[in-house]
N, C-alpha and C positions, 0 to 999 in steps of 0.2 A: 482420444483416450488410448491408453496402452492395452488394447484388447488382447494382444498376444503376450502380455506381461514381459515384454522384452527388457524393460527398464525396471521391473520389480515394483511398479507403481499402480497396478490394476486395482488392488484392494482399497488403497487409500483414495484412488480416484472415484471408485464407486461411492465411497463415503462423501467425497467432495460434491459429487453430482446430487446426492440426496440433500446435502446441506444447501446447495445452490437453489434447488427447487423450493425448499422451505423458506429460504431467505427471499427469493423473488416473490413468492406468494405473500409473505409477511409485508414486504414493502408495498405491494399492490394494495393490500387491505388497509394500510396506513397512509396511502397516497404519498409515499416517499420516493423521490427521484434518485436514481443511482445509475452508474455505468460500470461495466467491467473495466478493469484497468490493468496496467502492467502485463505480466505474462498471460493473464486470463483473457485480456482483450486481444493480445497477439494470437493466442490459441484460437479464439473465436474466428478471427479473420483468416489465419493461415491454415488452421486445421478443422474449422467448424466445430470446435470443442476444446477440451482440455489438451494442452500440449502433452504428448505421450510420456515425456519424462518429468512433467511438472507434478508438484505434490502439495500445492496450496492454491487458494483463490485470492484474487485481488479485486477490491471494489473501491470506487471513488465517488464522492458526492461534493456538491458545493457546501459551504459552511452552514447555511441554513438547514439544508436537508440532513447533513451530517450530524448536527447538534440534535435534531429531532430523532434521527435514527439511533444514535447512541442511547438516548434517554428511553426510547421505546424498547430497545433490545434489553436493556438492564431491567426493565419491568416485566419482561416476558419470561414465562416459565419454560418456553421451548428452547431458548438459547442460553448459553453461558458466555459472559463477556469478561475478558481479562485484559490487563495491560502488559504489553511486551515492549521493552525499551520505550519508544515514544509513539507507539501505535496501539490501537484497540484490536484485539484478536477475538474472533467469535467462533464458537463451535456449538453443535447441538448439545443440549443439556445431557442427553443420554450418553454422550461420548466424553463428558468432562472427567470421568474417572480414568480414562485411558492415559497412557504415557504420552507426554506432550509431543514427542517426536513421531508418534504413530497416529495422532489425533487429526482427523480432517478439520482444517482451520481455514477461516476466511479473515483476511486482513483488511481493515478499514482505513482508507486514505481520504484526504480532504484537500480541496482546492481553496487557497486563499489568494488575495490580491498581491501582485508584485508592485510595490510602490513605484510610481512614475519617476520619482527622484532617485537617481542613481546613488546618491549619497545615503539616503534613508535605506534603500535596498541593500547597500553594502553593509550597513550596520545590522540590519535584520539578518542577513545571511551569516555574518560573523557571530552573532549571538546564538543563532540556531546551531552552528557548527560547534561552538563552545559547549552548548548544552548536550549535543550528541556525544561529545567526548566525555562529558561528566556522567552520562547515563549508561554508557556501554559497560559491559563486564570487563574482563581482562583484555587489555588492548592488544592488537596485532600490529607489529611494526615492519613486517617484511617489505611491504609495497611502497614505503614512504622514505623520503630523504631524511637526513640527520636532523635538520631543523624541524621538520614535521614530527619526527619521533619525539623530540623534546616537548613540543606543544601538546601532543597526544598524551604524554605522560603527565604533564602538569594538569591538564584538564581532568585526567583520570583521578589524580590525587585530590583535586578540588571537589570532584564529585562524591568522594567518600565522606565529605564533611556535611553534605546536605541530605535530608531524607528524600527517598524516591518520589513520594507524593508531591512534595514542593517542586522538585525538578520538572515533573510532568505538568503541573499547573503553570509553571513559568514557560514551558515549551508551548503550551496552548496559547498563552497570552502573546508571546512574541510572534508566533505564526500568524496572528491576526492583525499585525501592524499593517496599516494600509487599507483595511477593510471598511473604514468609515467613509470612503469615497470611491467612486468608480475609477478603475484603472484600465489601461489597455491590455494588460496581461495578467494571467493567473499562474500559479504554480503549486505543486504539492510540496509542502515543507516537512511533512512527517514521513519522508521517504529516505532512501539511502543517500549517503554523502555525495556520490558521484552524480546524482540527478538534481541536486539542490539549485544549480544555476540555470536549469531549463526554464523556459517560459512558454505559455500557450495562449492562444487567442482567448479573450474573456468570454467568447461565445461558445466555448468548447462543450459545455454541458447544457446549452440552451435547447438544442435539438437532439432528442434521443430516438433511436429506432430499435425495433426488436430484431434479433439476429440468432441464427441457429447456434446452439451450444450443446453438442452431442445430441441427446434425445429430447431436448427442451429448447426454449427460447429465452434469451435474457436481454436486458437493455444495454445498448452501447451508444457511445456518442456518434452522431452522424459525421463528425469530423475526425473519425478514427485515423484517417491517413495522415493528417497533420500531427496527431498525437504520437502515432507509432514511428513515423519518420524522425520526429524530434527525439524520441527516446532510443530507438534502435537503428536508425539509418535504413538500410535496405532490409526491411523487416520480413519480406517474403523469402529471403535466402536462409536456408537451413544452416545451423551451426555445424562445425565438424563433429563427427561421431563421438570423439573423445570428450566433447563438451556437453553432450546430451546426458545429463544426470540430474537427479533431484538436488535442489539447492536450498531447501527450506530449513533455515537455522536461526537460532536466536543469537545475534551478534553481541 
């Protein structure tokens, strides 16, 4: 945690920790399995808590627990659940009135099967990428080649023709392609574009352990090394100082 407020994140991190405590208690009472993910899992392992410059929480579950979790959260008076691009975002109901950029939020991610057929998986990835392009707001072109810029612009225009709710439902359906049979790998398909090709052992969320997270404990995958190396490489190495800044935005 940014105890010295060096990165200007101390206040929102206090709110995040309160949110995390309530969320962990809620999941325990409902017998729902989850793991810290993304930067939150990295923070737990590397910092024993929230990364000092981080400003949101990342949680992941398998499809069964994720489906139950979303339904239970929506029925809870304690939490407010909203849809942001292709993910569900959770905050405490008492904070729902706050400006979204200052609100302590928790993003929900889900693991679905990676089809064993490379052909089927290629189709699945292509459809997910198209939908991401259709669901984003004003596209950014700076990092992409000319051909990619054309594709991004076309999917952006197509996205304006369909209502958001329909696009979100299609995203959920496509993400679950391959879930009707056991596969060797799983992946998170409601994540950022650059992580869509990653794959993890299908046992990743089978074994969970409690781990220190600032002044509390939270659930993490026992295979955190496999997950973090896959996503970040040398995850114990700190990024350069100029890269240590809050990055929580709506793309």
